[in-house]
TORGU-771199 format. One record per atom (N, C-alpha, C): y, x, z; residue in three letters. Coordinates in steps of 0.02 Angstrom, whole numbers, padded with zeros to 5 digits, always signed. Last residue first. Layout:
YXZala/...
***
This chain:
-05194+00525+02279pro/-05247+00548+02324pro/-05304+00578+02286pro/-05046+00595+02199ser/-05099+00545+02204ser/-05155+00571+02247ser/-04921+00676+02300gly/-04945+00650+02236gly/-05001+00600+02247gly/-04972+00788+02431arg/-04922+00750+02395arg/-04950+00729+02327arg/-05049+00856+02523leu/-05078+00798+02489leu/-05027+00758+02451leu/-05091+01002+02573asp/-05032+00975+02541asp/-05055+00917+02498asp/-05195+01068+02634ala/-05181+01001+02656ala/-05114+00977+02631ala/-05125+01227+02599ala/-05182+01186+02620ala/-05158+01120+02648ala/-05013+01304+02577gly/-05028+01251+02528gly/-05086+01208+02549gly/-05080+01445+02655pro/-05021+01414+02624pro/-05042+01364+02572pro/-05215+01397+02765arg/-05187+01441+02714arg/-05127+01407+02683arg/-05246+01381+02935arg/-05222+01348+02875arg/-05194+01400+02828arg/-05393+01430+03019pro/-05323+01443+03003pro/-05304+01411+02937pro/-05499+01293+03071leu/-05488+01357+03039leu/-05415+01368+03023leu/-05571+01210+03174gly/-05500+01214+03162gly/-05481+01281+03133gly/-05703+01226+03203ala/-05687+01190+03141ala/-05612+01195+03124ala/-05707+01286+03323glu/-05731+01326+03267glu/-05715+01292+03200glu/-05662+01184+03408pro/-05620+01243+03397pro/-05642+01283+03337pro/-05672+01021+03354asp/-05714+01079+03371asp/-05672+01140+03358asp/-05574+00923+03341leu/-05644+00904+03352leu/-05686+00961+03377leu/-05445+00953+03310thr/-05460+00946+03382thr/-05535+00935+03394thr/-05435+00952+03174his/-05434+01017+03206his/-05447+01013+03281his/-05429+00816+03145leu/-05487+00854+03125leu/-05491+00920+03163leu/-05299+00789+03196phe/-05358+00757+03225phe/-05421+00796+03208phe/-05218+00862+03106pro/-05221+00880+03177pro/-05281+00850+03212pro/-05251+00789+02984val/-05269+00859+02993val/-05268+00880+03067val/-05205+00654+02986ile/-05276+00669+02994ile/-05292+00742+03010ile/-05063+00647+02981ala/-05100+00606+03029ala/-05171+00632+03040ala/-05025+00731+02880ala/-04997+00744+02946ala/-05035+00705+03000ala/-05087+00665+02773ala/-05111+00731+02795ala/-05088+00746+02866ala/-05004+00554+02768phe/-05075+00545+02781phe/-05106+00610+02806phe/-04884+00613+02732ala/-04890+00582+02798ala/-04963+00570+02817ala/-04920+00653+02603ala/-04897+00703+02651ala/-04903+00675+02722ala/-04952+00533+02539asn/-05005+00581+02554asn/-04983+00634+02604asn/-04917+00383+02528asp/-04881+00438+02562asp/-04932+00489+02585asp/-04998+00303+02443asp/-04926+00290+02450asp/-04888+00349+02479asp/-05128+00349+02452gly/-05095+00349+02387gly/-05020+00341+02392gly/-05158+00331+02586ala/-05161+00399+02558ala/-05125+00402+02491ala/-05140+00188+02599val/-05102+00237+02637val/-05100+00305+02604val/-05138+00052+02537ala/-05160+00114+02504ala/-05124+00174+02536ala/-05066-00040+02611his/-05138-00034+02623his/-05165+00031+02593his/-04917+00061+02619ser/-04950-00004+02617ser/-05024+00006+02634ser/-04800+00163+02711ala/-04858+00153+02668ala/-04884+00082+02673ala/-04701+00196+02797his/-04680+00169+02733his/-04739+00155+02686his/-04767+00243+02919pro/-04719+00187+02918pro/-04707+00155+02849pro/-04921+00258+02970val/-04880+00289+02918val/-04829+00236+02897val/-04978+00267+03135glu/-04951+00225+03082glu/-04909+00267+03034glu/-05123+00304+03223val/-05063+00331+03193val/-05041+00284+03137val/-05222+00297+03367his/-05193+00260+03311his/-05129+00295+03289his/-05383+00334+03437glu/-05312+00349+03428glu/-05287+00310+03368glu/-05508+00262+03545ala/-05479+00274+03479ala/-05405+00292+03483ala/-05561+00224+03663ser/-05555+00297+03652ser/-05521+00313+03586ser/-05573+00086+03658pro/-05518+00116+03698pro/-05510+00190+03688pro/-05606-00023+03560val/-05624+00048+03554val/-05571+00087+03592val/-05551-00144+03594asn/-05624-00140+03589asn/-05649-00069+03582asn/-05415-00118+03590arg/-05445-00147+03652arg/-05521-00137+03652arg/-05402-00076+03460leu/-05391-00027+03513leu/-05418-00053+03580leu/-05425-00197+03391phe/-05469-00140+03381phe/-05462-00091+03439phe/-05316-00274+03435glu/-05384-00296+03450glu/-05433-00237+03443glu/-05211-00199+03380ala/-05216-00206+03452ala/-05286-00228+03472ala/-05237-00218+03243val/-05240-00150+03272val/-05248-00154+03347val/-05215-00354+03230thr/-05282-00328+03218thr/-05290-00257+03246thr/-05076-00363+03268arg/-05128-00403+03302arg/-05197-00372+03292arg/-05009-00281+03180glu/-05007-00264+03251glu/-05062-00301+03288glu/-05129-00273+03041ser/-05065-00294+03072ser/-05065-00271+03145ser/-05199-00247+02878val/-05201-00242+02951val/-05131-00259+02978val/-05146-00298+02758val/-05218-00306+02772val/-05231-00297+02847val/-05021-00266+02723asp/-05032-00337+02737asp/-05106-00352+02749asp/-04927-00122+02773ser/-04991-00153+02754ser/-04990-00228+02768ser/-04823-00046+02808arg/-04809-00102+02764arg/-04872-00136+02740arg/-04879+00054+02884gly/-04829+00011+02916gly/-04811-00049+02874gly/-05051+00080+02876gly/-04988+00080+02840gly/-04939+00031+02872gly/-05150+00176+02995ser/-05129+00114+02962ser/-05063+00123+02925ser/-05288+00256+03051val/-05225+00269+03016val/-05206+00205+02978val/-05379+00288+03191leu/-05360+00234+03146leu/-05292+00251+03117leu/-05504+00395+03242leu/-05433+00391+03224leu/-05424+00334+03175leu/-05621+00434+03367val/-05600+00388+03313val/-05525+00393+03304val/-05764+00517+03430pro/-05692+00518+03419pro/-05673+00475+03359pro/-05891+00395+03474met/-05871+00460+03446met/-05796+00460+03440met/-05959+00271+03491asp/-05949+00319+03546asp/-05938+00389+03519asp/-05953+00102+03458ile/-05938+00168+03431ile/-05924+00215+03489ile/-05970-00026+03501his/-06023+00022+03518his/-06011+00091+03488his/-05868-00102+03452arg/-05874-00096+03525arg/-05925-00044+03546arg/-05897-00105+03316ala/-05841-00065+03340ala/-05846-00053+03415ala/-06001-00198+03314ala/-06015-00128+03298ala/-05959-00084+03324ala/-05930-00315+03343glu/-05980-00291+03390glu/-05997-00218+03377glu/-05851-00321+03227leu/-05819-00314+03292leu/-05868-00289+03344leu/-05951-00338+03131leu/-05908-00279+03128leu/-05874-00267+03195leu/-06001-00463+03166arg/-06044-00404+03171arg/-06003-00340+03171arg/-05892-00541+03134gln/-05912-00535+03204gln/-05957-00475+03214gln/-05892-00524+02991gln/-05835-00502+03033gln/-05854-00495+03106gln/-05985-00559+02894his/-06003-00507+02942his/-05946-00486+02988his/-05932-00652+02808arg/-05989-00672+02849arg/-06003-00622+02905arg/-05835-00579+02738glu/-05815-00634+02782glu/-05871-00651+02832glu/-05918-00491+02667ser/-05870-00464+02715ser/-05847-00519+02764ser/-05993-00579+02585glu/-06026-00537+02635glu/-05977-00513+02688glu/-05896-00634+02500ala/-05933-00677+02546ala/-05965-00636+02602ala/-05856-00518+02431thr/-05808-00559+02467thr/-05842-00602+02519thr/-05978-00479+02375ile/-05947-00436+02426ile/-05893-00474+02465ile/-06007-00586+02283pro/-06051-00570+02341pro/-06018-00528+02394pro/-05887-00587+02196asp/-05908-00644+02236asp/-05953-00625+02295asp/-05874-00449+02143leu/-05821-00487+02176leu/-05847-00542+02222leu/-05974-00383+02072leu/-05965-00368+02143leu/-05921-00419+02179leu/-05967-00408+01939met/-06014-00449+01977met/-06011-00435+02052met/-05888-00309+01886pro/-05855-00372+01906pro/-05901-00419+01944pro/-05907-00146+01938asp/-05945-00203+01913asp/-05910-00268+01933asp/-05781-00031+01890trp/-05823-00062+01941trp/-05851-00126+01911trp/-05681+00027+01812arg/-05746+00061+01818arg/-05785+00033+01878arg/-05590-00095+01716trp/-05604-00059+01777trp/-05674-00027+01776trp/-05549-00069+01541arg/-05574-00110+01597arg/-05591-00065+01656arg/-05453-00077+01399trp/-05470-00034+01457trp/-05488-00078+01516trp/-05505-00119+01233arg/-05472-00135+01296arg/-05498-00090+01352arg/-05581-00093+01120gly/-05519-00056+01129gly/-05482-00071+01193gly/-05705-00145+01110asp/-05650-00186+01083asp/-05582-00154+01092asp/-05783-00059+01177val/-05788-00056+01104val/-05733-00098+01071val/-05676-00002+01314gly/-05732-00037+01284gly/-05731-00033+01208gly/-05634+00131+01418arg/-05616+00094+01358arg/-05678+00063+01327arg/-05614+00120+01594arg/-05649+00146+01536arg/-05635+00101+01477arg/-05519+00175+01738leu/-05535+00127+01685leu/-05577+00161+01631leu/-05497+00278+01822leu/-05505+00212+01852leu/-05532+00161+01801leu/-05479+00387+01744his/-05534+00390+01791his/-05547+00323+01824his/-05368+00354+01673ala/-05429+00362+01634ala/-05490+00367+01679ala/-05270+00363+01768leu/-05295+00297+01751leu/-05359+00301+01710leu/-05246+00501+01766glu/-05275+00470+01826glu/-05305+00402+01809glu/-05192+00516+01639ala/-05253+00552+01657ala/-05286+00521+01717ala/-05076+00440+01647ala/-05130+00418+01602ala/-05195+00452+01619ala/-05027+00428+01821ser/-05024+00457+01754ser/-05081+00429+01712ser/-04954+00304+01925arg/-05012+00343+01905arg/-05004+00367+01833arg/-04791+00326+01993arg/-04837+00289+01951arg/-04896+00334+01933arg/-04753+00364+02162gln/-04760+00386+02094gln/-04807+00339+02056gln/-04747+00299+02285ser/-04688+00336+02262ser/-04692+00357+02190ser/-04792+00135+02328arg/-04814+00199+02300arg/-04755+00235+02268arg/-04747+00011+02361ala/-04736+00066+02410ala/-04755+00134+02383ala/-04787-00079+02263pro/-04717-00056+02263pro/-04703+00001+02312pro/-04910-00117+02185ala/-04906-00067+02238ala/-04836-00038+02242ala/-04905-00201+02079ser/-04945-00223+02135ser/-04939-00176+02195ser/-04829-00130+01987ala/-04802-00193+02013ala/-04839-00217+02075ala/-04919-00026+01960ala/-04855-00011+01993ala/-04825-00074+02024ala/-05018-00097+01892ile/-05034-00065+01956ile/-04970-00050+01995ile/-04947-00137+01778ser/-04977-00187+01822ser/-04992-00158+01891ser/-04912-00013+01720arg/-04860-00061+01741arg/-04887-00112+01791arg/-05038+00042+01694ala/-04992+00076+01740ala/-04938+00028+01765ala/-05087-00047+01599ala/-05121-00042+01663ala/-05074-00010+01715ala/-05000-00019+01494asp/-05002-00086+01523asp/-05033-00086+01592asp/-05040+00114+01473glu/-04972+00100+01494glu/-04966+00030+01524glu/-05168+00100+01426leu/-05159+00130+01491leu/-05089+00118+01518leu/-05183-00065+01350ser/-05170+00008+01348ser/-05166+00034+01419ser/-05228-00192+01375ala/-05224-00171+01305ala/-05214-00095+01299ala/-05349-00212+01504phe/-05281-00201+01483phe/-05281-00176+01410phe/-05469-00335+01570gly/-05442-00269+01556gly/-05370-00269+01532gly/-05523-00449+01614asp/-05527-00437+01542asp/-05494-00372+01521asp/-05489-00447+01747leu/-05560-00435+01730leu/-05569-00422+01655leu/-05368-00464+01811his/-05373-00415+01756his/-05445-00399+01738his/-05372-00551+01916ala/-05324-00565+01862ala/-05333-00520+01802ala/-05456-00500+02012arg/-05481-00554+01969arg/-05436-00566+01908arg/-05370-00406+02071met/-05432-00384+02038met/-05459-00438+01991met/-05269-00487+02123phe/-05253-00437+02072phe/-05315-00415+02034phe/-05345-00560+02215gly/-05311-00594+02160gly/-05292-00547+02105gly/-05384-00462+02304leu/-05435-00493+02262leu/-05404-00531+02204leu/-05257-00435+02361ile/-05294-00383+02326ile/-05346-00413+02279ile/-05225-00561+02417arg/-05181-00530+02367arg/-05219-00478+02327arg/-05328-00578+02509ala/-05323-00625+02452ala/-05278-00596+02398ala/-05296-00477+02600val/-05358-00471+02561val/-05355-00517+02500val/-05177-00533+02650gly/-05177-00468+02616gly/-05238-00458+02573gly/-05221-00653+02707ala/-05173-00655+02652ala/-05172-00589+02614ala/-05305-00616+02813ala/-05333-00648+02754ala/-05286-00647+02694ala/-05310-00468+02898glu/-05265-00522+02879glu/-05288-00552+02812glu/-05466-00435+02986trp/-05408-00417+02944trp/-05368-00479+02928trp/-05574-00354+03100arg/-05546-00416+03073arg/-05481-00400+03039arg/-05597-00216+03110pro/-05653-00263+03103pro/-05633-00332+03079pro/-05479-00134+02998thr/-05502-00152+03065thr/-05557-00204+03057thr/-05399-00011+02900ile/-05449-00064+02905ile/-05469-00072+02979ile/-05328+00108+02863asp/-05300+00041+02854asp/-05354-00013+02851asp/-05456+00209+02880val/-05392+00207+02845val/-05375+00135+02827val/-05534+00293+03010leu/-05529+00229+02975leu/-05459+00224+02944leu/-05635+00423+03045val/-05566+00408+03027val/-05566+00345+02985val/-05745+00485+03166leu/-05731+00431+03118leu/-05656+00423+03108leu/-05870+00611+03197ala/-05806+00579+03210ala/-05792+00530+03154ala/-05998+00638+03164arg/-05971+00672+03224arg/-05904+00643+03243arg/-06123+00515+03119phe/-06061+00551+03107phe/-06039+00586+03171phe/-06236+00449+03161pro/-06239+00480+03095pro/-06177+00523+03079pro/-06307+00461+03321asn/-06246+00451+03282asn/-06250+00486+03214asn/-06483+00413+03320pro/-06424+00451+03344pro/-06365+00444+03296pro/-06416+00251+03285arg/-06425+00305+03334arg/-06486+00347+03314arg/-06306+00133+03218val/-06359+00182+03205val/-06358+00236+03260val/-06198+00049+03247glu/-06266+00022+03251glu/-06321+00075+03246glu/-06074+00110+03234gly/-06087+00068+03292gly/-06159+00048+03301gly/-06078+00181+03115ala/-06060+00216+03177ala/-06078+00175+03239ala/-06111+00081+03021ala/-06156+00137+03032ala/-06142+00171+03099ala/-05998-00003+03033val/-06065-00029+03044val/-06113+00028+03061val/-05896+00088+02997met/-05897+00057+03063met/-05966+00031+03081met/-05927+00118+02865ala/-05931+00171+02914ala/-05933+00142+02985ala/-05899-00005+02806leu/-05967+00021+02803leu/-05977+00075+02857leu/-05760-00008+02831leu/-05804-00060+02859leu/-05877-00036+02861leu/-05717+00100+02755gly/-05710+00102+02827gly/-05754+00050+02861gly/-05742+00055+02626gly/-05777+00114+02651gly/-05773+00121+02725gly/-05650-00051+02619met/-05721-00064+02618met/-05761-00005+02645met/-05531+00053+02690ser/-05544-00017+02673ser/-05619-00032+02675ser/-05592+00216+02690his/-05535+00173+02676his/-05560+00103+02659his/-05659+00336+02800gly/-05670+00277+02758gly/-05609+00234+02751gly/-05730+00484+02840ile/-05664+00455+02825ile/-05675+00397+02777ile/-05824+00568+02958met/-05825+00513+02910met/-05755+00485+02902met/-05891+00726+02980val/-05833+00683+02995val/-05831+00631+02940val/-06074+00723+02975pro/-06007+00741+02951pro/-05952+00703+02988pro/-06217+00791+03052pro/-06169+00735+03051pro/-06100+00757+03026pro/-06306+00895+02933gly/-06282+00879+03001gly/-06231+00824+02996gly/-06339+00907+02801gly/-06363+00957+02848gly/-06341+00947+02919gly/-06311+00811+02708leu/-06259+00860+02723leu/-06279+00911+02775leu/-06388+00702+02677thr/-06396+00761+02635thr/-06353+00819+02657thr/-06350+00597+02757ala/-06411+00633+02776ala/-06422+00695+02734ala/-06244+00539+02689ala/-06230+00579+02750ala/-06290+00622+02769ala/-06315+00469+02591val/-06271+00524+02571val/-06259+00569+02632val/-06380+00375+02673ala/-06419+00420+02630ala/-06378+00480+02609ala/-06274+00305+02728leu/-06316+00346+02772leu/-06358+00395+02732leu/-06229+00242+02611leu/-06185+00287+02648leu/-06225+00333+02694leu/-06340+00161+02580asp/-06318+00214+02534asp/-06275+00265+02570asp/-06339+00074+02689thr/-06397+00119+02679thr/-06378+00176+02632thr/-06218+00008+02663val/-06226+00047+02724val/-06283+00097+02717val/-06249-00053+02541phe/-06195-00005+02544phe/-06200+00039+02607phe/-06354-00139+02577gln/-06365-00088+02526gln/-06312-00034+02532gln/-06294-00226+02669glu/-06345-00179+02692glu/-06358-00124+02642glu/-06210-00306+02589leu/-06181-00256+02634leu/-06233-00204+02654leu/-06267-00324+02420arg/-06267-00344+02490arg/-06240-00287+02533arg/-06272-00391+02255tyr/-06248-00339+02301tyr/-06246-00366+02372tyr/-06342-00439+02131ala/-06355-00460+02200ala/-06337-00404+02248ala/-06335-00413+01995gly/-06273-00425+02031gly/-06282-00446+02103gly/-06449-00373+01932asp/-06438-00445+01939asp/-06375-00463+01977asp/-06433-00229+01933pro/-06441-00267+01870pro/-06426-00342+01877pro/-06311-00140+02010val/-06368-00182+02025val/-06377-00230+01967val/-06268+00018+01938arg/-06252-00051+01954arg/-06316-00090+01967arg/-06240+00192+01987gly/-06275+00137+01954gly/-06251+00069+01978gly/-06082+00282+01977ser/-06146+00264+02008ser/-06176+00204+01973ser/-05958+00309+01929asp/-06014+00333+01889asp/-06082+00320+01923asp/-05871+00169+01989gly/-05867+00235+01958gly/-05928+00251+01915gly/-05984+00054+02070his/-05918+00084+02062his/-05924+00151+02025his/-06110+00012+02102gly/-06067-00034+02066gly/-05998-00008+02052gly/-06115+00106+02252arg/-06151+00070+02200arg/-06104+00018+02167arg/-05980+00225+02270ala/-06023+00172+02296ala/-06058+00137+02238ala/-05969+00392+02232asp/-05956+00325+02206asp/-06005+00276+02237asp/-05909+00513+02351phe/-05961+00483+02310phe/-05939+00414+02287phe/-05868+00674+02416thr/-05848+00607+02396thr/-05904+00579+02353thr/-05858+00796+02536val/-05904+00760+02493val/-05876+00690+02479val/-05805+00957+02583thr/-05790+00887+02574thr/-05835+00856+02522thr/-05804+01073+02704arg/-05844+01054+02645arg/-05836+00979+02637arg/-05651+01152+02756trp/-05703+01102+02763trp/-05744+01097+02698trp/-05538+01234+02745gly/-05597+01259+02779gly/-05653+01210+02789gly/-05433+01194+02669asp/-05420+01202+02741asp/-05482+01222+02780asp/-05484+01169+02546asp/-05443+01229+02554asp/-05430+01245+02628asp/-05540+01047+02579ala/-05585+01102+02562ala/-05547+01168+02568ala/-05424+00973+02594leu/-05464+00987+02654leu/-05515+01042+02641leu/-05384+00969+02459ala/-05341+01000+02509ala/-05381+01018+02572ala/-05490+00900+02398ser/-05474+00968+02378ser/-05433+01005+02430ser/-05480+00775+02463ala/-05541+00816+02470ala/-05528+00888+02451ala/-05353+00733+02418thr/-05366+00743+02489thr/-05426+00788+02500thr/-05377+00722+02281arg/-05327+00770+02306arg/-05337+00784+02380arg/-05486+00627+02274ala/-05490+00694+02245ala/-05440+00743+02275ala/-05508+00497+02313trp/-05501+00547+02367trp/-05493+00618+02340trp/-05527+00428+02199ser/-05469+00408+02239ser/-05457+00457+02296ser/-05647+00470+02149arg/-05587+00505+02125arg/-05524+00484+02163arg/-05744+00384+02192arg/-05737+00447+02228arg/-05672+00483+02209arg/-05654+00227+02172ser/-05709+00273+02158ser/-05698+00337+02198ser/-05625+00049+02197gln/-05602+00118+02185gln/-05662+00162+02167gln/-05673-00074+02231gly/-05642-00068+02166gly/-05617+00002+02151gly/-05648-00047+02402phe/-05676-00092+02352phe/-05637-00085+02286phe/-05625+00129+02445gly/-05617+00057+02452gly/-05647+00019+02394gly/-05739+00268+02484his/-05680+00236+02453his/-05680+00160+02465his/-05776+00387+02602ala/-05800+00325+02571ala/-05738+00286+02547ala/-05813+00559+02628phe/-05763+00507+02612phe/-05797+00447+02582phe/-05856+00679+02747leu/-05880+00631+02698leu/-05829+00576+02690leu/-05854+00846+02784val/-05814+00785+02788val/-05837+00740+02731val/-05943+00979+02868pro/-05935+00929+02815pro/-05889+00871+02834pro/-05900+01150+02894pro/-05914+01084+02923pro/-05898+01029+02873pro/-05972+01266+02772ala/-05916+01239+02810ala/-05933+01171+02840ala/-06068+01320+02689gly/-06080+01322+02761gly/-06025+01292+02803gly/-06015+01305+02560ala/-06077+01270+02578ala/-06088+01268+02653ala/-05840+01275+02542ala/-05895+01321+02554ala/-05956+01283+02581ala/-05780+01146+02425gly/-05779+01188+02484gly/-05842+01230+02492gly/-05843+00988+02369arg/-05794+01042+02366arg/-05799+01083+02430arg/-05942+00876+02273thr/-05936+00919+02332thr/-05885+00974+02319thr/-05985+00712+02233glu/-05944+00770+02213glu/-05929+00811+02276glu/-06110+00599+02170met/-06075+00633+02224met/-06035+00692+02195met/-06177+00444+02120thr/-06144+00506+02099thr/-06102+00534+02156thr/-06334+00370+02138leu/-06266+00376+02165leu/-06237+00444+02146leu/-06451+00261+02064ala/-06421+00327+02065ala/-06349+00324+02091ala/-06576+00163+02145leu/-06512+00165+02108leu/-06479+00233+02117leu/-06689+00156+02225gly/-06692+00194+02163gly/-06627+00199+02124gly/-06674+00100+02347asp/-06701+00056+02295asp/-06702+00090+02227asp/-06616+00204+02419ala/-06683+00181+02438ala/-06715+00137+02385ala/-06534+00306+02292ala/-06536+00262+02350ala/-06607+00239+02363ala/-06533+00473+02241his/-06557+00406+02229his/-06561+00367+02294his/-06393+00577+02196ile/-06451+00562+02237ile/-06473+00491+02221ile/-06312+00703+02101arg/-06335+00634+02108arg/-06392+00631+02159arg/-06159+00798+02078gly/-06231+00790+02091gly/-06248+00717+02096gly/-06031+00917+02042leu/-06060+00850+02035leu/-06135+00851+02050leu/-05913+01003+02128leu/-05980+01010+02101leu/-06013+00941+02101leu/-05746+00948+02088gly/-05795+00983+02127gly/-05861+00988+02091gly/-05595+00978+01993ser/-05654+00939+02010ser/-05702+00982+02051ser/-05430+01014+02052pro/-05491+01033+02017pro/-05550+00991+02040pro/-05307+00881+02046pro/-05341+00936+02079pro/-05405+00954+02042pro/-05187+00851+01916leu/-05245+00831+01954leu/-05278+00891+01987leu/-05014+00822+01902ser/-05070+00868+01895ser/-05126+00847+01941ser/-04945+00686+01822val/-04960+00714+01887val/-05020+00759+01879val/-04811+00642+01715lys/-04880+00666+01723lys/-04887+00698+01792lys/-04716+00495+01701glu/-04721+00563+01727glu/-04794+00583+01737glu/-04698+00407+01552met/-04730+00408+01618met/-04738+00480+01640met/
***
């Protein structure tokens, strides 16, 4: 398996959610730079944004990634009673630590949480919103495929190589297989020697039910978003489609849309160079003072996100 060099880690920290649960954060870039906050998808972690966050930090931004509750190194809800409101409140709590409204970049589940916050909370918690392959309503078949893969491997993998093969088979649009080092951040080894996901399996049922139940709420929230919005979709995605993108653009007429033609739902992971080409110009239009000169190599997002 080809090894992929990983970007340098940022400064780790923790905050406590309203219910006391600990959330792990990672910060990169100069303290006084304009902030960009990332929210990952269901079953992922802050490390899914590592390369993107490092590149944008080099481009003059202060980037903050964090593990949602039940994911990565953040705490888990003891009784498994996860609810959408908890995740939205956590997102707002992280944003409130940044000294001012950040640019919000959310993929999949992270984008849904950001939509709720952007549409329902005033004053605006964010200065701009980037949604990555997610719309208020989505294609059921694509979500079923993702959940099917997650449920199929709850007992883990015998080795990191087995995990790499399974992930590669589920993501044919990805140009590179994940390295063992990258998979070690997605999985942890149990006392029985098997490698299991770094997310709480008790998330699956409540979050699936919650997302379905709140689809109309998400659409209403989208209609009330009044900040710059960029929707980045994958041309090969089975989660969003021409139908769901068109509905979103009708309801958020100020939004821009960019399609990354050869990417699937995992847009940043499948084609990072194209993902950068979509988001960096948008970020630089938000505020002339934020559009800092690009240094050589900045926003080079090739490889894993």
